[in-house]
Structure formats: C-alpha cells, structure tokens
N, C-alpha and C positions, 0 to 999 in steps of 0.2 A: 347877657354876658357876665359870667362870674369874676369877680375881681379877686386878685390874689391877696398877698398880705399888704395892707394899706400902710402908709407912711404915718398917718395919723391914728393914734390910739387914745382911749380914755383911760385916765389914770385917777386914782383916788388919793388925795393927801389928808393925812390924819395928824391931829395935834400930837407933838411929842411929849409935852408935859402932863397931858390929861392921861396919857397912857400909862406913865409912871405912877400917877396918883390913883388910877382905878385899881391897882392892886392893893392899896390900903383902904380903899372904898370911901375916899374922901370926896371924890368928884361925883356929880349927878350924872355924867355921860361923857362922851368923846365927841370932839368937834371934828367934822369930816367935810371936805370939799371935792367936787368932781370937776376935773378940767381935761384938757386935751394936751398931748405933746407929739412931736414929730420924732417918730423912733430912729430916723436915720441921723438927724441932726444932734439928739440928745439921747444917746444910748444908756447913760447912767442915770440914777434916780434923781427926781426933782426934790427940792426943798425950797419953801416960800415962807416968808414971814406974813401970816395972816391972822385976822382977828378970831379970838376963840371966845364964844359966848358963855362957855362954862368957867373959863379962868378970868373972864373979864379983861383981857389984854391981848396984845399982839405977841403971838408965839410962833416958833418954828413948826410948820406943818410938812411932813415928810411923805414920800410916796409909798405906798403899802402894795402888796400883791393882792390881786383880786381872788 
C-alpha cells in the first residue's frame, strides 16, 4: 500500500555563521545536521542552537531547502 504525504519529513539544518563566512573563504566548511520534523505541527522553518565544529562554538542552525 502506498503512503501519501507523510507527516514526518527529513530536514537539513545548516550553520548560519559558517554560511556568511564561506563567502569570504575564512571557514573550512559548513556544519550541517539532519533531523526530522512533523510537517503538520511545525509548518515554518526550524532553528536550533547546535555545536558547530568549524566555528568551535554553539551557533544557530537553520533549516534549508533540499
């Protein structure tokens, strides 16, 4: 049986400060995390404070498009 649109979807969280630095070529890379969210309960974009190994501190990670 095929399922329709699932409520749970995978989302990618990307470091906001690394994205800004990558334009200046100061950063070695961009920190990304993969998580899940419930599409019905959380229709807007997620933002979490997570550890970035490139910045060596906790920064805001926001949801990006796939």
